[in-house]
Backbone and ligand atoms as CSV (ligand in chain L), in Angstrom:
chain,resi,resn,atom,element,x,y,z
A,1,MET,N,N,-59.249,25.577,2.311
A,1,MET,CA,C,-58.200,26.534,1.989
A,1,MET,C,C,-57.589,26.230,0.616
A,2,ASN,N,N,-57.290,27.275,-0.120
A,2,ASN,CA,C,-56.668,27.095,-1.423
A,2,ASN,C,C,-55.228,26.609,-1.253
A,3,LEU,N,N,-54.931,25.467,-1.848
A,3,LEU,CA,C,-53.599,24.863,-1.671
A,3,LEU,C,C,-52.488,25.674,-2.311
A,4,LEU,N,N,-52.875,26.575,-3.208
A,4,LEU,CA,C,-51.850,27.407,-3.853
A,4,LEU,C,C,-51.750,28.800,-3.229
A,5,THR,N,N,-52.315,28.950,-2.059
A,5,THR,CA,C,-52.230,30.247,-1.370
A,5,THR,C,C,-51.355,30.122,-0.128
A,6,PRO,N,N,-50.284,30.918,-0.072
A,6,PRO,CA,C,-49.453,30.878,1.132
A,6,PRO,C,C,-50.157,31.585,2.293
A,7,HIS,N,N,-49.784,31.237,3.525
A,7,HIS,CA,C,-50.352,31.948,4.675
A,7,HIS,C,C,-49.831,33.380,4.729
A,8,LYS,N,N,-48.581,33.554,4.322
A,8,LYS,CA,C,-47.966,34.891,4.348
A,8,LYS,C,C,-47.016,35.054,3.182
A,9,GLU,N,N,-46.807,36.313,2.771
A,9,GLU,CA,C,-45.831,36.602,1.718
A,9,GLU,C,C,-44.894,37.702,2.193
A,10,TYR,N,N,-43.634,37.556,1.858
A,10,TYR,CA,C,-42.642,38.583,2.190
A,10,TYR,C,C,-41.726,38.763,0.986
A,11,PRO,N,N,-41.062,39.939,0.888
A,11,PRO,CA,C,-40.125,40.119,-0.229
A,11,PRO,C,C,-38.963,39.125,-0.174
A,12,THR,N,N,-38.367,38.933,0.999
A,12,THR,CA,C,-37.224,38.002,1.121
A,12,THR,C,C,-37.276,37.309,2.480
A,13,VAL,N,N,-36.410,36.313,2.646
A,13,VAL,CA,C,-36.339,35.607,3.939
A,13,VAL,C,C,-35.882,36.542,5.059
A,14,PHE,N,N,-35.228,37.643,4.667
A,14,PHE,CA,C,-34.720,38.575,5.684
A,14,PHE,C,C,-35.821,39.488,6.221
A,15,ASP,N,N,-36.979,39.489,5.570
A,15,ASP,CA,C,-38.084,40.345,5.990
A,15,ASP,C,C,-39.117,39.612,6.847
A,16,ILE,N,N,-38.973,38.300,6.976
A,16,ILE,CA,C,-39.989,37.507,7.683
A,16,ILE,C,C,-39.993,37.846,9.177
A,17,ASP,N,N,-41.188,37.914,9.735
A,17,ASP,CA,C,-41.353,38.174,11.161
A,17,ASP,C,C,-41.225,36.839,11.920
A,18,TYR,N,N,-39.984,36.466,12.207
A,18,TYR,CA,C,-39.738,35.168,12.856
A,18,TYR,C,C,-40.249,35.147,14.296
A,19,GLU,N,N,-40.208,36.299,14.968
A,19,GLU,CA,C,-40.749,36.361,16.336
A,19,GLU,C,C,-42.249,36.074,16.331
A,20,GLY,N,N,-42.923,36.619,15.318
A,20,GLY,CA,C,-44.354,36.371,15.164
A,20,GLY,C,C,-44.641,34.890,14.958
A,21,LEU,N,N,-43.770,34.228,14.189
A,21,LEU,CA,C,-43.935,32.785,13.970
A,21,LEU,C,C,-43.761,32.037,15.283
A,22,TRP,N,N,-42.753,32.456,16.052
A,22,TRP,CA,C,-42.490,31.799,17.340
A,22,TRP,C,C,-43.716,31.930,18.248
A,23,GLU,N,N,-44.308,33.135,18.229
A,23,GLU,CA,C,-45.500,33.373,19.066
A,23,GLU,C,C,-46.685,32.520,18.627
A,24,LYS,N,N,-46.737,32.196,17.344
A,24,LYS,CA,C,-47.808,31.317,16.838
A,24,LYS,C,C,-47.571,29.865,17.219
A,25,GLY,N,N,-46.419,29.567,17.797
A,25,GLY,CA,C,-46.119,28.185,18.161
A,25,GLY,C,C,-45.266,27.461,17.133
A,26,ILE,N,N,-44.780,28.197,16.129
A,26,ILE,CA,C,-43.912,27.582,15.120
A,26,ILE,C,C,-42.515,27.381,15.724
A,27,ARG,N,N,-42.017,26.148,15.653
A,27,ARG,CA,C,-40.701,25.833,16.212
A,27,ARG,C,C,-39.731,25.283,15.168
A,28,GLY,N,N,-40.263,24.925,14.020
A,28,GLY,CA,C,-39.415,24.380,12.969
A,28,GLY,C,C,-39.578,25.170,11.680
A,29,LEU,N,N,-38.458,25.374,10.952
A,29,LEU,CA,C,-38.496,26.094,9.688
A,29,LEU,C,C,-37.875,25.215,8.609
A,30,ILE,N,N,-38.657,24.925,7.587
A,30,ILE,CA,C,-38.144,24.158,6.447
A,30,ILE,C,C,-37.926,25.147,5.303
A,31,PHE,N,N,-36.667,25.379,4.968
A,31,PHE,CA,C,-36.333,26.351,3.937
A,31,PHE,C,C,-36.060,25.677,2.603
A,32,ASP,N,N,-36.569,26.291,1.536
A,32,ASP,CA,C,-36.100,25.989,0.194
A,32,ASP,C,C,-34.714,26.641,0.079
A,33,LEU,N,N,-33.905,26.153,-0.865
A,33,LEU,CA,C,-32.555,26.715,-0.990
A,33,LEU,C,C,-32.466,27.731,-2.145
A,34,ASP,N,N,-32.597,27.219,-3.377
A,34,ASP,CA,C,-32.365,28.068,-4.555
A,34,ASP,C,C,-33.399,29.171,-4.716
A,35,ASN,N,N,-32.912,30.370,-4.838
A,35,ASN,CA,C,-33.728,31.573,-5.010
A,35,ASN,C,C,-34.516,31.952,-3.757
A,36,THR,N,N,-34.315,31.188,-2.681
A,36,THR,CA,C,-34.935,31.546,-1.399
A,36,THR,C,C,-33.839,32.015,-0.447
A,37,LEU,N,N,-32.877,31.129,-0.156
A,37,LEU,CA,C,-31.760,31.502,0.729
A,37,LEU,C,C,-30.574,32.042,-0.057
A,38,CYS,N,N,-30.381,31.512,-1.261
A,38,CYS,CA,C,-29.273,31.999,-2.089
A,38,CYS,C,C,-29.726,32.008,-3.550
A,39,PRO,N,N,-29.044,32.800,-4.403
A,39,PRO,CA,C,-29.438,32.835,-5.816
A,39,PRO,C,C,-29.373,31.445,-6.448
A,40,TRP,N,N,-30.193,31.233,-7.454
A,40,TRP,CA,C,-30.300,29.940,-8.127
A,40,TRP,C,C,-28.922,29.391,-8.484
A,41,HIS,N,N,-28.650,28.182,-8.090
A,41,HIS,CA,C,-27.442,27.464,-8.439
A,41,HIS,C,C,-26.152,28.052,-7.859
A,42,SER,N,N,-26.228,28.915,-6.882
A,42,SER,CA,C,-24.985,29.479,-6.353
A,42,SER,C,C,-24.259,28.414,-5.529
A,43,ARG,N,N,-22.930,28.547,-5.478
A,43,ARG,CA,C,-22.114,27.500,-4.876
A,43,ARG,C,C,-21.826,27.759,-3.400
A,44,SER,N,N,-22.285,28.917,-2.943
A,44,SER,CA,C,-22.087,29.235,-1.532
A,44,SER,C,C,-23.356,29.878,-0.982
A,45,LEU,N,N,-23.576,29.664,0.269
A,45,LEU,CA,C,-24.785,30.175,0.904
A,45,LEU,C,C,-24.757,31.695,1.016
A,46,GLY,N,N,-23.574,32.239,1.211
A,46,GLY,CA,C,-23.459,33.691,1.394
A,46,GLY,C,C,-23.557,34.052,2.868
A,47,THR,N,N,-22.878,35.138,3.211
A,47,THR,CA,C,-22.756,35.526,4.618
A,47,THR,C,C,-24.102,35.862,5.239
A,48,ARG,N,N,-24.916,36.612,4.487
A,48,ARG,CA,C,-26.160,37.093,5.071
A,48,ARG,C,C,-27.111,35.938,5.414
A,49,ALA,N,N,-27.241,34.978,4.479
A,49,ALA,CA,C,-28.110,33.835,4.737
A,49,ALA,C,C,-27.537,32.991,5.873
A,50,GLY,N,N,-26.216,32.853,5.889
A,50,GLY,CA,C,-25.565,32.094,6.955
A,50,GLY,C,C,-25.845,32.708,8.314
A,51,GLU,N,N,-25.731,34.014,8.379
A,51,GLU,CA,C,-25.987,34.711,9.650
A,51,GLU,C,C,-27.444,34.574,10.073
A,52,LEU,N,N,-28.334,34.607,9.092
A,52,LEU,CA,C,-29.759,34.452,9.405
A,52,LEU,C,C,-30.022,33.078,10.025
A,53,LEU,N,N,-29.495,32.031,9.378
A,53,LEU,CA,C,-29.727,30.679,9.891
A,53,LEU,C,C,-29.140,30.521,11.291
A,54,ASP,N,N,-27.978,31.121,11.479
A,54,ASP,CA,C,-27.319,31.066,12.775
A,54,ASP,C,C,-28.188,31.730,13.852
A,55,ARG,N,N,-28.713,32.888,13.511
A,55,ARG,CA,C,-29.547,33.645,14.444
A,55,ARG,C,C,-30.829,32.861,14.786
A,56,LEU,N,N,-31.422,32.230,13.765
A,56,LEU,CA,C,-32.662,31.483,13.981
A,56,LEU,C,C,-32.426,30.259,14.856
A,57,ARG,N,N,-31.264,29.651,14.649
A,57,ARG,CA,C,-30.930,28.480,15.462
A,57,ARG,C,C,-30.719,28.900,16.919
A,58,GLU,N,N,-30.014,30.021,17.093
A,58,GLU,CA,C,-29.782,30.560,18.438
A,58,GLU,C,C,-31.110,30.845,19.145
A,59,ARG,N,N,-32.078,31.307,18.369
A,59,ARG,CA,C,-33.392,31.659,18.915
A,59,ARG,C,C,-34.147,30.419,19.383
A,60,GLY,N,N,-33.752,29.269,18.850
A,60,GLY,CA,C,-34.392,28.028,19.280
A,60,GLY,C,C,-35.156,27.310,18.186
A,61,PHE,N,N,-35.183,27.890,16.986
A,61,PHE,CA,C,-35.863,27.213,15.878
A,61,PHE,C,C,-35.062,25.990,15.443
A,62,LYS,N,N,-35.763,24.931,15.064
A,62,LYS,CA,C,-35.111,23.800,14.406
A,62,LYS,C,C,-35.194,24.050,12.905
A,63,LEU,N,N,-34.090,23.806,12.217
A,63,LEU,CA,C,-34.011,24.160,10.803
A,63,LEU,C,C,-33.749,22.949,9.923
A,64,CYS,N,N,-34.281,23.016,8.707
A,64,CYS,CA,C,-34.025,21.966,7.724
A,64,CYS,C,C,-34.079,22.605,6.333
A,65,ILE,N,N,-33.237,22.114,5.429
A,65,ILE,CA,C,-33.275,22.591,4.048
A,65,ILE,C,C,-33.890,21.484,3.195
A,66,LEU,N,N,-34.841,21.859,2.369
A,66,LEU,CA,C,-35.512,20.908,1.494
A,66,LEU,C,C,-35.403,21.444,0.070
A,67,SER,N,N,-34.579,20.792,-0.753
A,67,SER,CA,C,-34.298,21.327,-2.087
A,67,SER,C,C,-34.633,20.317,-3.176
A,68,ASN,N,N,-35.185,20.809,-4.262
A,68,ASN,CA,C,-35.423,19.947,-5.421
A,68,ASN,C,C,-34.163,19.799,-6.268
A,69,GLY,N,N,-33.146,20.599,-5.982
A,69,GLY,CA,C,-31.921,20.559,-6.763
A,69,GLY,C,C,-31.055,19.355,-6.395
A,70,ASN,N,N,-30.108,19.075,-7.289
A,70,ASN,CA,C,-29.103,18.076,-6.953
A,70,ASN,C,C,-27.884,18.817,-6.414
A,71,LEU,N,N,-27.617,18.661,-5.145
A,71,LEU,CA,C,-26.571,19.468,-4.505
A,71,LEU,C,C,-25.223,18.758,-4.478
A,72,ASP,N,N,-25.138,17.602,-5.124
A,72,ASP,CA,C,-23.896,16.822,-5.071
A,72,ASP,C,C,-22.695,17.605,-5.585
A,73,LYS,N,N,-22.915,18.416,-6.611
A,73,LYS,CA,C,-21.784,19.116,-7.205
A,73,LYS,C,C,-21.654,20.534,-6.668
A,74,ARG,N,N,-22.348,20.801,-5.599
A,74,ARG,CA,C,-22.279,22.141,-5.007
A,74,ARG,C,C,-21.785,22.002,-3.573
A,75,GLY,N,N,-20.624,21.311,-3.491
A,75,GLY,CA,C,-20.070,20.853,-2.219
A,75,GLY,C,C,-19.979,21.898,-1.135
A,76,LYS,N,N,-19.647,23.139,-1.495
A,76,LYS,CA,C,-19.415,24.137,-0.455
A,76,LYS,C,C,-20.692,24.430,0.339
A,77,ILE,N,N,-21.804,24.436,-0.369
A,77,ILE,CA,C,-23.085,24.704,0.296
A,77,ILE,C,C,-23.386,23.619,1.325
A,78,LEU,N,N,-23.162,22.368,0.949
A,78,LEU,CA,C,-23.409,21.278,1.886
A,78,LEU,C,C,-22.478,21.389,3.095
A,79,GLU,N,N,-21.223,21.769,2.808
A,79,GLU,CA,C,-20.249,21.947,3.891
A,79,GLU,C,C,-20.692,23.051,4.852
A,80,GLU,N,N,-21.140,24.148,4.265
A,80,GLU,CA,C,-21.569,25.286,5.079
A,80,GLU,C,C,-22.756,24.904,5.974
A,81,LEU,N,N,-23.730,24.228,5.365
A,81,LEU,CA,C,-24.899,23.845,6.143
A,81,LEU,C,C,-24.529,22.795,7.187
A,82,GLY,N,N,-23.562,21.975,6.827
A,82,GLY,CA,C,-23.074,20.959,7.760
A,82,GLY,C,C,-22.460,21.585,9.006
A,83,GLN,N,N,-21.773,22.724,8.800
A,83,GLN,CA,C,-21.161,23.421,9.941
A,83,GLN,C,C,-22.199,23.803,10.983
A,84,TRP,N,N,-23.384,24.157,10.516
A,84,TRP,CA,C,-24.444,24.548,11.441
A,84,TRP,C,C,-25.320,23.348,11.820
A,85,GLU,N,N,-24.918,22.176,11.365
A,85,GLU,CA,C,-25.668,20.951,11.648
A,85,GLU,C,C,-27.132,21.063,11.204
A,86,ILE,N,N,-27.304,21.666,10.047
A,86,ILE,CA,C,-28.654,21.772,9.490
A,86,ILE,C,C,-28.861,20.626,8.503
A,87,PRO,N,N,-29.867,19.785,8.739
A,87,PRO,CA,C,-30.105,18.699,7.791
A,87,PRO,C,C,-30.527,19.225,6.424
A,88,VAL,N,N,-30.024,18.576,5.386
A,88,VAL,CA,C,-30.353,18.976,4.014
A,88,VAL,C,C,-30.950,17.766,3.307
A,89,ILE,N,N,-32.144,17.911,2.798
A,89,ILE,CA,C,-32.807,16.811,2.090
A,89,ILE,C,C,-32.925,17.196,0.620
A,90,TYR,N,N,-32.374,16.367,-0.270
A,90,TYR,CA,C,-32.406,16.640,-1.705
A,90,TYR,C,C,-32.151,15.342,-2.466
A,91,PRO,N,N,-32.564,15.192,-3.689
A,91,PRO,CA,C,-33.618,16.012,-4.298
A,91,PRO,C,C,-34.954,15.676,-3.649
A,92,ALA,N,N,-35.732,16.671,-3.354
A,92,ALA,CA,C,-36.915,16.484,-2.504
A,92,ALA,C,C,-38.182,16.133,-3.280
A,93,HIS,N,N,-38.164,16.381,-4.600
A,93,HIS,CA,C,-39.348,16.153,-5.439
A,93,HIS,C,C,-40.574,16.881,-4.912
A,94,LYS,N,N,-40.366,18.103,-4.455
A,94,LYS,CA,C,-41.517,18.935,-4.058
A,94,LYS,C,C,-42.383,19.174,-5.294
A,95,PRO,N,N,-43.678,19.214,-5.282
A,95,PRO,CA,C,-44.535,19.287,-4.088
A,95,PRO,C,C,-44.958,17.940,-3.507
A,96,LEU,N,N,-44.376,16.831,-3.965
A,96,LEU,CA,C,-44.781,15.543,-3.394
A,96,LEU,C,C,-44.481,15.553,-1.895
A,97,PRO,N,N,-45.337,14.905,-1.114
A,97,PRO,CA,C,-45.231,15.041,0.345
A,97,PRO,C,C,-44.060,14.288,1.009
A,98,PHE,N,N,-43.440,13.347,0.290
A,98,PHE,CA,C,-42.421,12.491,0.939
A,98,PHE,C,C,-41.286,13.297,1.563
A,99,GLY,N,N,-40.738,14.214,0.801
A,99,GLY,CA,C,-39.617,15.010,1.301
A,99,GLY,C,C,-40.022,15.842,2.512
A,100,PHE,N,N,-41.208,16.421,2.446
A,100,PHE,CA,C,-41.705,17.235,3.564
A,100,PHE,C,C,-41.865,16.368,4.815
A,101,ARG,N,N,-42.371,15.148,4.621
A,101,ARG,CA,C,-42.567,14.257,5.769
A,101,ARG,C,C,-41.228,13.866,6.359
A,102,ARG,N,N,-40.237,13.646,5.474
A,102,ARG,CA,C,-38.895,13.330,5.971
A,102,ARG,C,C,-38.326,14.492,6.770
A,103,ALA,N,N,-38.547,15.688,6.253
A,103,ALA,CA,C,-38.046,16.888,6.943
A,103,ALA,C,C,-38.708,17.022,8.319
A,104,LEU,N,N,-40.007,16.798,8.392
A,104,LEU,CA,C,-40.719,16.902,9.673
A,104,LEU,C,C,-40.193,15.877,10.665
A,105,LYS,N,N,-39.886,14.697,10.134
A,105,LYS,CA,C,-39.354,13.648,10.991
A,105,LYS,C,C,-37.986,14.057,11.546
A,106,ARG,N,N,-37.149,14.624,10.659
A,106,ARG,CA,C,-35.821,15.080,11.103
A,106,ARG,C,C,-35.942,16.174,12.163
A,107,LEU,N,N,-36.948,17.032,12.008
A,107,LEU,CA,C,-37.146,18.109,12.975
A,107,LEU,C,C,-37.784,17.585,14.257
A,108,GLY,N,N,-38.477,16.464,14.140
A,108,GLY,CA,C,-39.200,15.920,15.291
A,108,GLY,C,C,-40.398,16.785,15.664
A,109,LEU,N,N,-41.020,17.374,14.647
A,109,LEU,CA,C,-42.137,18.297,14.899
A,109,LEU,C,C,-43.358,17.925,14.073
A,110,GLU,N,N,-44.506,18.419,14.518
A,110,GLU,CA,C,-45.758,18.240,13.792
A,110,GLU,C,C,-45.882,19.344,12.731
A,111,PRO,N,N,-46.674,19.090,11.670
A,111,PRO,CA,C,-46.869,20.121,10.645
A,111,PRO,C,C,-47.338,21.465,11.231
A,112,ALA,N,N,-48.208,21.411,12.238
A,112,ALA,CA,C,-48.746,22.658,12.810
A,112,ALA,C,C,-47.680,23.483,13.533
A,113,GLU,N,N,-46.548,22.863,13.855
A,113,GLU,CA,C,-45.469,23.588,14.537
A,113,GLU,C,C,-44.386,24.024,13.560
A,114,THR,N,N,-44.661,23.858,12.262
A,114,THR,CA,C,-43.603,24.031,11.272
A,114,THR,C,C,-44.029,24.976,10.151
A,115,ALA,N,N,-43.083,25.791,9.698
A,115,ALA,CA,C,-43.336,26.656,8.551
A,115,ALA,C,C,-42.444,26.230,7.394
A,116,VAL,N,N,-43.013,26.218,6.192
A,116,VAL,CA,C,-42.249,25.991,4.967
A,116,VAL,C,C,-42.059,27.347,4.294
A,117,ILE,N,N,-40.808,27.650,3.955
A,117,ILE,CA,C,-40.478,28.957,3.383
A,117,ILE,C,C,-39.810,28.749,2.031
A,118,GLY,N,N,-40.407,29.300,0.968
A,118,GLY,CA,C,-39.827,29.104,-0.355
A,118,GLY,C,C,-40.323,30.130,-1.360
A,119,ASP,N,N,-39.723,30.103,-2.559
A,119,ASP,CA,C,-40.053,31.114,-3.569
A,119,ASP,C,C,-41.017,30.608,-4.639
A,120,GLN,N,N,-41.421,29.324,-4.550
A,120,GLN,CA,C,-42.271,28.764,-5.602
A,120,GLN,C,C,-43.613,28.291,-5.070
A,121,LEU,N,N,-44.674,28.791,-5.699
A,121,LEU,CA,C,-46.014,28.353,-5.304
A,121,LEU,C,C,-46.223,26.870,-5.567
A,122,LEU,N,N,-45.735,26.408,-6.720
A,122,LEU,CA,C,-46.064,25.048,-7.164
A,122,LEU,C,C,-45.241,23.961,-6.487
A,123,THR,N,N,-44.173,24.330,-5.841
A,123,THR,CA,C,-43.378,23.318,-5.141
A,123,THR,C,C,-43.433,23.559,-3.633
A,124,ASP,N,N,-42.955,24.713,-3.199
A,124,ASP,CA,C,-42.834,24.989,-1.768
A,124,ASP,C,C,-44.195,25.179,-1.087
A,125,VAL,N,N,-44.989,26.081,-1.633
A,125,VAL,CA,C,-46.264,26.409,-0.996
A,125,VAL,C,C,-47.264,25.260,-1.145
A,126,LEU,N,N,-47.404,24.745,-2.359
A,126,LEU,CA,C,-48.337,23.630,-2.576
A,126,LEU,C,C,-47.967,22.439,-1.687
A,127,GLY,N,N,-46.682,22.081,-1.678
A,127,GLY,CA,C,-46.237,20.924,-0.875
A,127,GLY,C,C,-46.451,21.148,0.607
A,128,GLY,N,N,-46.096,22.343,1.082
A,128,GLY,CA,C,-46.269,22.657,2.509
A,128,GLY,C,C,-47.742,22.610,2.899
A,129,ASN,N,N,-48.589,23.166,2.051
A,129,ASN,CA,C,-50.027,23.153,2.342
A,129,ASN,C,C,-50.585,21.727,2.311
A,130,LEU,N,N,-50.072,20.907,1.409
A,130,LEU,CA,C,-50.558,19.517,1.318
A,130,LEU,C,C,-50.272,18.736,2.592
A,131,VAL,N,N,-49.108,18.997,3.213
A,131,VAL,CA,C,-48.804,18.250,4.457
A,131,VAL,C,C,-49.287,18.996,5.703
A,132,GLY,N,N,-49.827,20.205,5.515
A,132,GLY,CA,C,-50.458,20.889,6.642
A,132,GLY,C,C,-49.557,21.807,7.458
A,133,THR,N,N,-48.456,22.284,6.846
A,133,THR,CA,C,-47.618,23.246,7.562
A,133,THR,C,C,-48.120,24.672,7.293
A,134,TYR,N,N,-47.558,25.621,8.021
A,134,TYR,CA,C,-47.718,27.035,7.731
A,134,TYR,C,C,-46.838,27.313,6.516
A,135,THR,N,N,-47.296,28.132,5.570
A,135,THR,CA,C,-46.482,28.346,4.362
A,135,THR,C,C,-46.206,29.826,4.121
A,136,ILE,N,N,-44.957,30.093,3.761
A,136,ILE,CA,C,-44.526,31.469,3.498
A,136,ILE,C,C,-43.874,31.533,2.122
A,137,LEU,N,N,-44.380,32.447,1.294
A,137,LEU,CA,C,-43.822,32.648,-0.043
A,137,LEU,C,C,-42.949,33.902,-0.040
A,138,VAL,N,N,-41.736,33.758,-0.575
A,138,VAL,CA,C,-40.881,34.932,-0.767
A,138,VAL,C,C,-40.677,35.126,-2.268
A,139,LYS,N,N,-40.210,36.309,-2.653
A,139,LYS,CA,C,-39.947,36.548,-4.075
A,139,LYS,C,C,-38.624,35.873,-4.448
A,140,PRO,N,N,-38.537,35.293,-5.660
A,140,PRO,CA,C,-37.265,34.666,-6.058
A,140,PRO,C,C,-36.128,35.689,-6.030
A,141,LEU,N,N,-34.968,35.289,-5.475
A,141,LEU,CA,C,-33.820,36.191,-5.400
A,141,LEU,C,C,-33.299,36.536,-6.788
A,142,ASN,N,N,-33.471,35.588,-7.707
A,142,ASN,CA,C,-32.899,35.734,-9.031
A,142,ASN,C,C,-33.953,35.271,-10.034
A,143,PRO,N,N,-34.211,36.042,-11.085
A,143,PRO,CA,C,-35.266,35.640,-12.018
A,143,PRO,C,C,-34.951,34.361,-12.791
A,144,ARG,N,N,-33.666,33.953,-12.811
A,144,ARG,CA,C,-33.310,32.726,-13.514
A,144,ARG,C,C,-33.855,31.530,-12.743
A,145,GLU,N,N,-34.416,30.593,-13.445
A,145,GLU,CA,C,-34.900,29.396,-12.772
A,145,GLU,C,C,-34.852,28.229,-13.743
A,146,HIS,N,N,-35.115,27.080,-13.217
A,146,HIS,CA,C,-35.033,25.888,-14.033
A,146,HIS,C,C,-36.112,25.892,-15.117
A,147,PHE,N,N,-35.740,25.434,-16.294
A,147,PHE,CA,C,-36.663,25.363,-17.420
A,147,PHE,C,C,-37.966,24.673,-17.024
A,148,TRP,N,N,-37.846,23.566,-16.315
A,148,TRP,CA,C,-39.004,22.757,-15.944
A,148,TRP,C,C,-39.959,23.530,-15.036
A,149,THR,N,N,-39.406,24.280,-14.087
A,149,THR,CA,C,-40.212,25.099,-13.179
A,149,THR,C,C,-41.082,26.059,-13.974
A,150,ARG,N,N,-40.440,26.702,-14.972
A,150,ARG,CA,C,-41.153,27.668,-15.791
A,150,ARG,C,C,-42.238,26.988,-16.615
A,151,TYR,N,N,-41.867,25.839,-17.177
A,151,TYR,CA,C,-42.787,25.122,-18.039
A,151,TYR,C,C,-44.038,24.698,-17.277
A,152,VAL,N,N,-43.831,24.113,-16.111
A,152,VAL,CA,C,-44.959,23.640,-15.302
A,152,VAL,C,C,-45.812,24.824,-14.855
A,153,ALA,N,N,-45.142,25.903,-14.433
A,153,ALA,CA,C,-45.876,27.078,-13.954
A,153,ALA,C,C,-46.760,27.654,-15.066
A,154,ARG,N,N,-46.171,27.826,-16.270
A,154,ARG,CA,C,-46.941,28.417,-17.366
A,154,ARG,C,C,-48.108,27.520,-17.773
A,155,SER,N,N,-47.878,26.196,-17.792
A,155,SER,CA,C,-48.950,25.277,-18.192
A,155,SER,C,C,-50.104,25.346,-17.194
A,156,LEU,N,N,-49.756,25.347,-15.910
A,156,LEU,CA,C,-50.799,25.384,-14.889
A,156,LEU,C,C,-51.547,26.710,-14.894
A,157,GLU,N,N,-50.820,27.772,-15.208
A,157,GLU,CA,C,-51.460,29.079,-15.267
A,157,GLU,C,C,-52.533,29.099,-16.348
A,158,ARG,N,N,-52.232,28.409,-17.455
A,158,ARG,CA,C,-53.214,28.354,-18.542
A,158,ARG,C,C,-54.467,27.633,-18.067
A,159,VAL,N,N,-54.275,26.550,-17.316
A,159,VAL,CA,C,-55.416,25.766,-16.838
A,159,VAL,C,C,-56.214,26.566,-15.797
A,160,LEU,N,N,-55.502,27.218,-14.903
A,160,LEU,CA,C,-56.176,27.915,-13.787
A,160,LEU,C,C,-56.636,29.310,-14.182
A,161,GLY,N,N,-56.085,29.813,-15.302
A,161,GLY,CA,C,-56.433,31.170,-15.707
A,161,GLY,C,C,-55.975,32.209,-14.707
A,162,ARG,N,N,-54.835,31.946,-14.091
A,162,ARG,CA,C,-54.354,32.827,-13.041
A,162,ARG,C,C,-52.842,32.850,-13.035
A,163,LYS,N,N,-52.258,34.005,-12.765
A,163,LYS,CA,C,-50.802,34.109,-12.796
A,163,LYS,C,C,-50.202,33.515,-11.523
A,164,LEU,N,N,-49.212,32.658,-11.699
A,164,LEU,CA,C,-48.639,31.974,-10.537
A,164,LEU,C,C,-47.269,32.503,-10.134
A,165,THR,N,N,-46.455,32.884,-11.113
A,165,THR,CA,C,-45.105,33.337,-10.730
A,165,THR,C,C,-44.802,34.663,-11.410
L,1,MG,MG,MG,-36.550,27.853,-5.006
């Protein structure tokens, strides 16, 4: 399987068929934060994303946030996620597998029971595929992104001769 190919793509996290995932045996969801659940660098999760996480937890999914960002100065987001007792792992250094393995351990689940959901092929999808989870790519909520993300994406695109983002 191509490590840069997600199993599924959706416009946003709100469009994902979570019931379908449950039927496939997926019990854990590892979410990227920036541009997946909330706009890049936003200081609050927002009501809609909060309600989604709440609904997924009620349904029985185990949830974890895996972010490459430094969330230390974005206190409200950590507080919000803390309210729902959702573990947050950062900085995760995706696509390296360490953060993903830590997240799986926190969830107490195997890769085959877990989906990674994010907006970046080179971090979220590549990392999830490397550790053997189901991977879902969504479109970035906001076109703004970290300089480094863009730089790495463009360089790799030149090597692969294929558009990545
Ligand atoms: Mg992201």
